[in-house]
N, C-alpha and C positions, 0 to 999 in steps of 0.2 A: 200624323198621316193615318188615313183610314184605308185598311186593306179589304179587298173583296175577293171572294172565291169566284173564279171564272172557269167555265167548262169549255175547253177548246178541243174536245174529242172529235168534233166534226170538221175541224180545220185540216185541209189536205196540203195546202201550200200557201206561201206568202211571197210577195215581191213588193218593190217600191219603184214608182215611176212618176216623174213630173209632179211631185208633191202629194201623191196618193199612195196609200197602203192598199195593195191589191190582195184579196183573200179568195181562195178557192175552198168552198165548203161542200162536204158530202151530205146531201139531204136525203140519203137512202135510195130513192128511185131516180134522182138526178143530181147533177153537180151545179152549184151556183157560184157565179163570179161576182164579187163585190169590190167597189173602190171606195175608200174612205179617205178624206183629206187628212194627211198626217205628215209631219216632218220626217226626214230620213232617219233621225235619231230613234223614232218609233220602230222602224224596220230593223235597225242595228241592234236595238234592245231585244227584239224578238229573236234575232239570230243568236245573240249572246245567251238568252234564256234557253234556247234549243240546245246549245252546246253544254250548258250546265246540266240540263236534264239527261242528255246522252251520256254524260260522265257519271251520273248518279246510279249506283247499283240498285237494281230492282229489289223491293222488299219481298221476302218469301210469303206466299199465300198459305194461310192456315187451312183453307178449304177452297175447292174449285168453284168459281162462280157458275151460276145456272145460265145456260145459253138462252137468250131471249129471242122470240120470233115476233116480228112486227105483225100487227093485226089491223083489220079495218073495223073499227068500232068507235062509237061516240063515247064509250066509257074508258077504254084502254088503248094504250099505244102498242104494248107488247105483252106477251105471256111466255112463260117457260115452265119446265117441270123437271124435277130431279127424281128419276125412277127409283134410285137406290134409297133415298131418304124420304120419299113420298111428300115432297115439298112443291107446292104450286107457287109461282112467283108472278105477280101482276104489276105492270107499270101503268098507272092511271094517266089520263089526259092531263091531270094537274101536275104530273111529274113525280108524284109520290110512288114509292115502290114498296109493296108488301109481300111477305111470304106467308102462305097458309099451310099449316102443318097437318100431316096425317091424311092428305088427300090421296085417295087410291087412283090407280092408273086408269080405270074405267071412267072416273069422273073427269080426269084430265082429257082423255080422248073425247068425251062428250062435250066438254067445254070448247076444246080446240076445233071440233067439227060443227059446232052449233051455228045456226043461221044468225043468232043474236047473242054475242058473247056477253053483253051487258045483262040481258034478261036471264040467261043461264046462270051467270055469276050471282045475281040478286036472288034467284030462286033456290039455287043448289049449294052455294058456297058461303056467301055473306052470312055471318052470324052462326054458322055451323062448325067452323074450324077455328082453332086458335091461330093468331097471326102476330107477326112482328114487322114493324116498319124498318126499312133499311136506309142506311146512308148512301149517298150517290156513289161512293168509292167501292161499294160492295157488289156492284152488278155491271153487266155489259149487255149490249144489244148486238146480236149477230146479223 
C-alpha cells in the first residue's frame, strides 16, 4: 500500500448523496462546493477518521506559529512577521515556506506596504538574510 500526505485544512464540511461525496472547501475569499463520485463507504471512512482525530490529544507546540497574511503577489501567497524574534516568513506561490532571520521591523513594514512584494523581496531580502525552509506542519495562514 502506498500512503500519501493529504492537506485537508481547507475542507469545511462533507456529505454523501446519490453516489457523490460532497465537499465544502474554504478558498479564502469564497466557499466552493464540489461533488465527486464515491461510494458511501468513502463518506463513512471520512466520518470515522474525523472521530479518531477528535479523540487524539493535540501535541504541545514548542513555539507559536507566525500568523500569515494573504497577499496579492505573483511571487507569494502570504507573508508574516514575528516582532519579538525578528523573523519574516514567506509562503511562495510554489507552496514552499521560508523564514528569514534577523529582519528588522522597518523592513517588514516596507515589504508589507510595498506596491510589489516580489520586487521588494528580490531587492531587499533575498540573499541578505539567513533563511530556513519549513515543513507544512510548522505554519498556518490566518
